[in-house]
N, C-alpha and C positions, 0 to 999 in steps of 0.2 A: 504494500500500500504506500502511496505517496500523499503528502499533504502540504498545504501552504498556509501561512497565517491569514487571519480574517481580512477580507477585502481583496486578496490576490487570487487570480484564477488558477485552478488546478488543471490537470490534463484534460478534464472533461468540461473545460470552460466554466468551472465553478458551479456546475449543476448540482453537485452533492455538497451538503454542509454537515459538518460534525460539530456538535456543541460541547464545549469544555466548561463544566460547571465550576463556579467559584467555590472556594473552600467552605463558605458559610451557607451554601445552598442546601435546601432540604428536599424531601420527596415531593413536596408541593410544587417544586420548580420543574419536575419531570413532565413531559408531554408524550402521549402515545404517538408512535410513528416517527419520532425523531431519533437520530443517531447521536450517541454520547461517547466521548473519549473516557475510557476507564483504565484503571491500573490493577493488575492482579495482585492480591494480597495474601492468597492462600490457595493451596491445591489439595484436593481430597479425591478419593477414588470415584466419587459420583459427580465430580465437576470442579470448577474453580470459583473462588470468591473474588469479587471485584469491588473496588472503591470508585464511585463516580464523583464523590466529594468527601469532605471530612466526616459528614454525618449520613451519607447515602451509600449503602453497600447492598450487595445481593449476590445470588448464585446464578452462574451459567452452567446448566446441566450438561453432563458429559455426552448425552445423546445428541446434542446439537453442536458439539465441538468437533473440529477437524484439525489434526496436527497436534503438536506438543507445545507446552507453554511453561514458563518459569515465573516465579514471584518477581514482581517489578516490571514485567512485560506490559506494554500497552495493548489494549483491545478495544475496538469500536463495537458498541453494543446498542441494542434497542430494548426498551421495557417490554417484557412479554406479558407479565401479569403481576397483580398484587394479591398475595394470599390473604385468607380471612384473618390470620394473626398479624398482618401487616408486613410480613416478609416479602421482599422483592425478588422477582425472577427475571433474568435478562437472557437475551439470545444474541449471537453475533450478528452484526450488520454487514450486508453484502456491499461493502463500499471499497473500491480499489483506490480512488484518488478523491480528494475532498479539500474544501476550505474549512479551516478551523475557526470557530466563532465562540468567544467567551460569553458566558451567561452569568450575570450578577444575580444574587438572591433577590427574589421579588417579594420584599416585605410588603404586607398590606398596610396602607396608610390608614391607621385606625381613626375612628370618629370622635365625637364629643366626649364619650366615656372611655377614651383610649387608655387612660392610666389606671383608674380604679378596676376596670374589667380585666386588666392584664398584669396586675401586681405579681412580681416574681417571674414573669415570662419575658423573653426577649422580644422587643418590638423595634420598629423603624420609624423615624421621624425625619421629614424634610421641611426646612423652613429657613427663615431669615433670622440671624442673630440680632436681637434688639437691645440686649444688655449683657455685659460681661462683668461679673462681680467676683473679686478675689477675696476669699475668706481666710481665716486662720487654718482652715483645712482644705476643702476642695475649691476649685474654680467653678462658679455657677454661671452657666450660659443660659440665658433666657431666649428661647427659640419660638418664633411666631410662625405657625402653619395655618392651614385653612380653618382650623377649628378653635384656635386660641393660642395662648402663650404658655409654654411649658418650661419649668426650671430643669436644667440638666446638669448634674453634678459630676465633674471630671476630677479624678484623684491623681495627684502626684505626691511628692513629699509635702508635708504640712506647710501650707502657706506659699507653695511654689506654683506659679502660673502654668496650668495645663494648656496644651495646644496654643503656644504663644503666637502662632501665625494667624489665628482666627480672631477677627475683629468684628465690631458692630457693623452691620450692613452686609456681611458675607452670607451667602446661601449655603447651607450645610446639610449633610446627611448624618444623622445620629443613630447609632444602634446601642441598645442598652435595655435595662430592666427597670420598670417602675417599682419604686419602693416607698414605703411610708416614712416620713421624716417630720417630726414635730407637728403632727396634725395634718400635714399636707402630703401630697404624693409628688415625687420628683423622679426623673430618670437618672439612674446611675449608669454613667457612660462606659460602654465597652469600646466604642470606636466613634470618631468624629472626623469627617473629611469635608473639605471645602469643595463645592461643585464648581465646575468651570465649563466653558465652551457651550455646546448645544444643550448639554444636560442642565447647566445652570439657566440658560435662556428659557428652556421649557419649564423649569421649576418656577422661575420668576413669573412667567406668564400665567401659570396655574395659580400661584399664590396671589397675584394681583387681581385675577378674575374673582377669586373667592373673597378677597378682602373688599373689593368694590361692592360685591353683592351684599356682604354682611354689614358693611358700613351704612347701607341705606336706612334712613329713619323709618320709624313705624308710621303708617298712615292713620293718624288719629283725628277724629272729628273734634273741633274746638269745643271747649266746655259750654260756650254760648254762641249764638248766631250774631256776628258782629261784622258788618261789611268793612269797617275801618281796619280791623285786624287782618282781614283777608289780603290787603295790600302787602302786608309784611310777612305773610305766611311763607311764600317761596324763599325769602331770605333766611327765615328761621330753619327751614328744612335744609338749606345749604349748610348752615352752622351745625345742625344736628348731625349731618353726614360727616362734616369735618371733625367733630368731637368724637363720634363713634370710631372713625378711622384712626384718630390719634390713640384711642384706647387699644385698638387692634394692633397698632404698630408698636405698642409698648412705650410710648412717649409719655412722660409726666405732664400734668396740667396744673397750673397755678391760677386760681380764681381770685381776682382783685375786685372788691365791690365797695360801694359807698356804705359807710357804717350808719345806716338809718333803716327805718322800717321797710321801705321799698327795696333798698339794696339787699337786705337780708331775705325778704320774700322772693327776690330774684335768685340769689346765690345758693341758698340752702336747698331748694328743690333740685337745682341743677347738680349740686354737689352730691346729693344722695342718689340721684338717677345715675350719675357717672360711677359712683362707688359700687352700685349694684351691677352695673354693666361690666365694670372691671372685675368684680368677683365672678361673674359669669364667664368672662373671657380667660382670666388668668388662673392657672392651677395653684399658684402660690396664695395661700389664705391671707397673707400679709400685704398683698398687692394693693388693695384699696387704701391702706394706711400710707403707703409709700408713694403712690402715683397721683394723688390729688391732694392739694392743699388749698383751703379757703382762707383768705386774708383780708380783713376789713381795712378800709382807708378812710381816714377822717376827712380829708379834703375831697371836694367833688371833682377831682382830676388826679392823674397819676403823677405823684410827686417824685422828684429825683431821689429823695431818700428811699422811697419804696422801691424804685427801679434799681438802684444800686444794691440794695439788700437782696432783692429777688435775683439779680444777676449773680451776686456773690454766692448765694445758696445754690443756685443752679450749677455753677462751675465747680463748687465743692462736691455736690452730689455726683457730678460726672467723674470727678477725680477719685472720690472715695468708693463710690458704689457702681461705677460704670454705666450710670444712666445717661440717656440722651438728654439734650437740653429741652426744656419744657415748652409747651404751648401756653401763652398767656391769654386768659379769658377775662376781659374787662366788663363788669356789669354795673349798670347805673352810674357810670362815668366813662371817660375815655374818648369823648367826641370833639374836644375843643383844642384850640391852639396851645393851651396851657399843658396839654399832654405831650406835645411834640418833643421837647428836650429829653424826656424820659424814654419815649419811643425811639428816638435817634440813638440813645445809649444802647438799647437792645439790638438795634439794627446791625451792630458790628458782629453779632452772633446769629446762629441759626435758631431764632426764637420767634415763631409765628405769633401774631397778635390778632385777636378777634374781639371786637367791641359791640356790646348791645347796650344801648343807652336811650334815654328820652330827654336829656338836656339839649338845649339848642346847639346844634353842631356847627363846626367849621370844617366842612368836607374838604375844601381845598388844602387846608393845613394837614389833615390827618390821612387822607385817602391813600397816599403813596406809602404810608407806613403801616397800614392795616391790611391783613389778609382777608378780612370780612368785616362789614360794618352794617349793623341793623339799627335804624333809628326812625321813628315815625315822621320826623321832620323831612326826611328824604323822600317821603311819599305823600307830601302835602297834608300830613296830620301833625299832631303836637303832643305836648307832655301829658295830656290826659290819658294816652295809652302808656301806662307806667311800665317800667322795666320788669317789675314783678309779674304783671299780667303776661308779658311776652315770655318770660322765662318759665312760667308754669307750663305753657304750651311746649316750650323747648324741652323741658324735662320729660314730658309725656311722649314726645317724639323719640327721645333717647331710650326711655324705659317705661312703657305705658302701664305696667303693673302698678306703678306708683299713683295712678290717677285718684283712687279713692281717698288717699291721704292728702290730696292737694286741692280739693274742691273749694275750700274756704279761703285759700291763700290769695287769689286775685282780689277779693274784697278787702282783705287786710292791707294789701299793697295799695289799693286805690284810696282807702281811708288814710293811710299813712302819708300819702302824697297829695291828699285832698283833691283827687281827680273829680272833675265835673263831667266826665264822659257819659254819654247816653247809656253806655253799657253798665254803669254802676248799679242800676236797678236790678239788672239780671244777675250780676255777680252777688249782690246782697241777698237776692232770693235764693241763689244756689247755696250760699253759705248758710242761710236760715234752714234749708232742708237738712243740712248736716248738724244742726243744733247750735249754730252761731247766730244769735240775733245781733242787731246793730250795736247794742251796748256792749255785748261781749267782744265784738270785733274792735270797738273803740278801746276797750280795756287792753286788748292784746296789742294794738298799735302803740299805746302808751307804754306798755311793759317792754316791748321791743326797743323803743327809743331809750328807755331808762337803762336797760341791760347793755345796750350798745355804748352808752356813755361810760359806764363803769368798766366794761371790758376793754375799752380803748383799742389797743392793737391786737388783742387776743380774739380768736374766732369764737371761742366759747361754744364749741360744737354741741356738746350734750345739753347745755343750758338752753341754747337757742332752739334745738329740735324739741325739747320739752315744752318751751313756750309756744312754739308753732304747732305742736302735737303732730309732727311728722316723724316717722320712724320711732314712735313712742306710744305705748299703749296704757300709760298710767293716767287715766282721766282725772282722778282726784288730785294728784299732784299738779297736773297741768292747770286746773282751775284755781287751786290755792296759790300757785306761783304767780299766775297772771294777776289775780286779785291783789296779792301783796305788792308786786312791782308797780301795778297801776296806781294803787293807793299811795305808795311812797312817791311816785312821780308827781301826782297831783298835789300832794302836801308840800313837796319841795318847790314846785312851781308857785304855789300860793305864797310861800315864804319869800321867794325871790321877788315876786311882783309887789308884795307888801312893802318891801324895802325900796323898790325901783320906781313905782308909779308916781310918787311925789316929785320926782326929778325929771319927769317927762316934759319936754318943750313942745309947744303946739303953735302952728301958724296955718292960716288959710292961704292956699296957693291961688294964683291968678286964674287957673282953670277950674276952680271950684272944689278941688280936693283938699282934704285935711292932711297936713304933714305933721307927723309926730317924730321927735328925735330924742334919743337918750344916749348918754355916755355910759355904756355898759362896763367900761373899764373901771370907772370911779363910783358908779351908783348901782352896781349889782355885785352879788357875791361871786368871787372868782374861784376857779378850780373845784367847783362843785356843780351839781345838777340844779337847774338847766344851764347849758352852755350859752354863749352869747347869741347864737343863731336861734336856739329854742326860746330864749328869753324874749328876743325881738318878736318872734312869731306869736308868742302868747300875748304880749302887749297889743300887737296888731289885731289879733282876733277879738280882744275885748273892746277895742276902739271901734271895730266894724259893728259889733253887736250894739255898742252904746250909741253910735251916731246914725247908722243905717245909710251913710253916705260913702262916696269914694274915699279911700284912705290909703296913704303911703306912710310906712314906718321905717325909720332908719336907726339901727343900733350901731354905734361906732366905738372904736377904741383908738389907741395911739396910731395904728397903722392898718386898720381895716374898717370896713363898713358892711353891715348886713342889711339887705333891702327887701321890703315886702310891699306889695301893691295889690289893692282890690279896686276894680272899677276904673283904673287908669291904664291907658294903652302905653306901657313902657316897653322898651326893647333893651334890656340890660346888656346883652352882649354888644350891641351897637353903641350904647352909651359908653361902655368901657373903652371901645376902640377910639371913640371921639375924644375921651378924656386923656388917652395916651398922647394925643397930638396937642390938645388945647392946654394941658397943664404940664409944660416941659419940666423935666427933672423930678417929677413926682413918682416915677416908676410904677405907674398904674397897671394893674393886671386884674383878671377875674372873669366872672361870667356866671352861667347858670341858666335858668329858664327865662322867658321873656319878662315875667313879672315877679320873679324871686331870684335872688342871687347874692353874690358877695364880691367885694372889691378890696384889693390890697394896694397900699401905697407907702411911700416913705413917711416917717413920722413928722418931719418938718414941713411937709406939704399937706397935712391933714385938712387944715382950714380951707385952703385953696380948692382941694378936691371936693370937699363936702359942699362948698358954696357953688361950684360949677355943677355939681350933681343936682342940687336943689333947683337951679335955673332950668336945667333940662326937664326935671319933673314938672315944673310949673308950665312948661310949654306942651306937655303931652296931652293927647286927646282923652276925654272921658269916654269910657266904654264899660258899662256896668256888667257886661257879660264876662269880663276878665276877672280872675281871682288868683290869689297867691297859692303856690303849691307848698310842698313840705319844707320844714326847717333845713337849713344847711349849717352844720356845725363849723366853727372856726377853731 
């Protein structure tokens, strides 16, 4: 017999092919009618035993043999039969010349239950490496395949990097056995190889198709019928796809949100939806804890302090834990020119940024820095569609099983930001069906604001979920906690206003509006609840109720002013831009909604800025349809 290597023609022009099984092939890799290259490993009087691979052996009976053979000789055979006891019988193949083709073991790519169902058995996994973490023992490769992300533990000497040539982004083939470890199941690696060439290309194509399909958001009907929301729905679906894909890729997510009621109503549902999807995708039980962080922000924009801290933590996590750099999700802030310096800081690294906001945006400033931007103003709507309302629908697109826990949240978000949207009636009715009447919702809004103040830069995950009663089933504790926080908030507001109201300055503007001013730095308690923004808002509310007329309220300190307006057509972002030019050297910055916002300036120019601001307010048109939104803390 003559033979040539795979791909070369034999004497018969390659019409005959003999298959050479790889060492790890099993009987499942055999096919009837195919010829296989075997090696004789034993001779008995009734035939010869042959090895077709390390684990596949069988007998060629002497009745079908012609000639003499020795141990170690090669023999081309075909599978004749499989006995009832599993023994294999082969017969010689009538092949004079052939092309030899290697066959790799055809491991089955196991499905979603691939680890638990195969504990202790050898399995095969093909996927992309999304994280490489060196521990004091094994190297942990997190590999993303069609079904999820699997931790694979490769052992060398303690603390020594296994397979040092394998990096994040490589497509690999892993063989090993699933084993239980600290409550989770991981693959203990027997072999790990990097794919290349056509095999890699085919694997990437298969993985990409599966990832794209699984990243698609769920098609959920909105909680209420609201034509204004429908304009934004396609944008939210794109963000939901982006976030689900980020989870499937094993990339961390950092959620930055405004630390107020609407911000928390936006961020917490999305956080929990992502945590549950992460738990579904990742075999590592600790993955939700490590792959998503929710971080409140006091300012209504992304501050440089927050950006540099986020970047530093991301780089440290990449160095220490082998994580990819995160996606940044901005909620209830992130739409204005004030965000640009922080965004530009992150632009030096691979950190995608997605913003969902309802503050008045500056799209020209931020669009080139955002990978996705959802804002009602971009669709001829306004702040009355709150970020919390949007993000409840986003959370449901990501993980719809959360729906029953979220039905009351849009109403809380709307009351927190004093939305006058037509849909508020429907949201209040929906919440009422869940046992939340309007007074209970108001209490919850106050409790969230109070908790956010004292938490400061802490996310307070368990406390906030207990207050919102999401991912929490202790009804009694929820009610007692909300009542306690709401009562404390109202008591401390009353104490603050008792001290402040006598120092309120009043004047009638030329346009007929009442202007109230107060120096909150000198005539309100500092470093306690309520903050200057909340104090100004509470004074504003009382004066609206007292007068029934259009009211503007300004609470100011050495270098800031907080603005509230009802019944007056202000455009605070435009006013800020004008003041930047009209009061040179004042360092004016700020923004917010059209009729509620905050301004910063240098201390020495406070009087000039406030005077110029009052002049603009006096020129504004009266429009009793306009009302102030929620407090902005300073």
